[in-house]
C-alpha positions in Angstrom: -9.6 -13.3 -2.5 -7.7 -10.0 -2.3 -4.1 -10.0 -3.5 -1.5 -9.7 -0.7 1.4 -7.3 -1.4 4.5 -7.2 0.8 5.7 -3.6 1.4 8.4 -2.0 3.6 7.0 0.6 6.0 8.6 4.0 5.1 8.9 4.8 8.8 10.2 1.7 10.6 11.4 -0.4 7.6 9.5 -3.5 8.7 7.9 -5.6 6.0 4.1 -5.7 6.3 1.4 -7.2 4.2 -1.3 -5.1 2.5 -4.4 -6.7 1.0 -5.3 -4.7 -2.1 -8.9 -4.5 -3.4 -8.1 -4.8 -7.1 -11.8 -4.6 -8.1 -11.8 -0.9 -7.0 -9.4 0.3 -9.8 -6.7 2.9 -9.2 -6.9 4.3 -5.6 -5.2 6.2 -2.9 -5.7 5.7 0.8 -4.0 5.8 4.2 -3.3 2.6 6.1 -1.5 2.4 9.5 1.6 0.3 9.7 0.9 -3.0 11.6 4.2 -2.6 13.5 4.7 1.1 14.3 1.1 2.3 13.8 2.2 5.4 11.8 0.1 6.4 8.7 1.3 5.2 5.3 0.0 6.8 2.1 -0.8 3.9 -0.3 -1.2 4.4 -4.0 -2.5 1.5 -6.1 -2.5 1.4 -9.9 -3.6 -1.4 -12.1 -1.7 -2.3 -15.2 -3.4 -3.3 -18.5 -3.7 -6.9 -17.3 -5.3 -5.8 -14.0 -2.2 -6.5 -11.9 -1.9 -4.1 -9.0 1.2 -2.0 -8.4 1.6 -0.4 -5.0 3.7 2.7 -4.0 3.9 3.7 -0.4 5.1 6.9 1.2 5.4 8.5 4.6 2.6 11.0 5.3 5.0 13.9 5.4 6.7 13.0 2.0 5.9 15.5 -0.7 
């Protein structure tokens, strides 16, 4: 089962659920917001215990 992580969309501010594939290691990808459909940049890092940490940004953030 994939871990579910609640995040706030950087565009509309709504809380959405991301399912993170923690078997893939550190990763970056784009996922559309389930509410406003805008592209969110997702960065996933795994700590030493394999627990995923997620950072999200708007596509136009530097």
